[in-house]
C-alpha angles and dihedrals in degrees: 000000000000117000114267100245131182100201109156092014127115121213132191115205118187121205085024098142096085145006121358094358092053090053091051092051094046094050095046090050091048088054092055104268122138103231137207105209101207117187132145091203094228128157119262090269092050098259122138130359140235135176091212099092094052092043091052093052090049089053090051092051096046092044087057092052098262132123122245143144130198130235122188104196137126116255088203092069123068093226091049093051090048090049090056093054092041089055089060093047095045095047103033106017097234147043124222107156136035119190108189105203106137113123148147133216127217109158122189141135115286094246091052097049113096122218088247090059090051090050092050090054092049093046094058103034104032104023092035089057091043096048097047092045091046091052091052097040100084090051090051091048092049091050094044088230141080144141124213120187113187128190121235130161142222084243088080087069094055126229102128125069126231092043103092094115095042095042093047091051091049090049087057090054089051091054091047091050093052095047095044088052089057093052099036100058092076088061098045091259121136121196122194138149143223126217103204126207102201140140106235137146088276096051090041089063090061100033098098092048092050091049090052094047092050095038092239114162116242095245092049091049090051089054091049092049091050089055092059109068111165091237089075090065097055099078092064092051091048092050093049090047094053125102091234094057108116096192125106128180093005133134121216116198107210139177144089089051094301137102129191141161125261109203140171113232134196118212124219089249122172136289122216130164110232097019117211134191087245091057089057093048093048095047100037094121092056092045092052096042108115096190105116092013117153126227111239110236132200095199137350116273110260112241 
């Protein structure tokens, strides 16, 4: 097939100064997109700020012959989100793609996480995604075209402790993705998400804890981490950001050279009138049986 190019397109990538976001920005630029490298330069828990990470990625892109500008603004603040989109409009005259990747990481046991720490996680992951997308949305609607690629995580599905705040925030992004996909299709806007598997400074902070929880030896965990460079996640984001992508409301899990679909399914279940608690207890196996389950869809896939 022909290469998936972005010539003439303008993409905003948040959290693009390091890790997965940097890889997204670099690949989109290599494929011809003009890129706004948006990064607040904060620590992994959201503290502090620096323009250096975004500036460095811009230098890498321009040194390679691409076009990019930096924006050091917080996605968690309405004015910061608007500044990011305005940077695209002021420098490139348009906005076609938003890749919401900015995030923070602050793992801890549920009973040790304060409400303020939960709020901080939601402000960056959920509201950061919401605010940047909201700032771009009227421009997408006016153009009759737009691509939004959000970032979720397998953590939203549970399975690893100390991630209640992070997983809950990512679950919010998942719900936002699905509902925006429903509304956006009428305007030529597609909204999807990636769930990256990558070893970055954020995952490194939790790596030892995960290894201990899963009883993974240190040397084996080091091998696993080495197999997850963030660059392996960028192709999925680029595909979802492309004009030829037919998906809408979908999540692609990507990393380690693989890509797969994360989907919500609905089982056949049972029907009883009236339905009692005892009916559920007696037919639990049938209710939980996923054979023949249907994937819930937000819209039909565009052919």
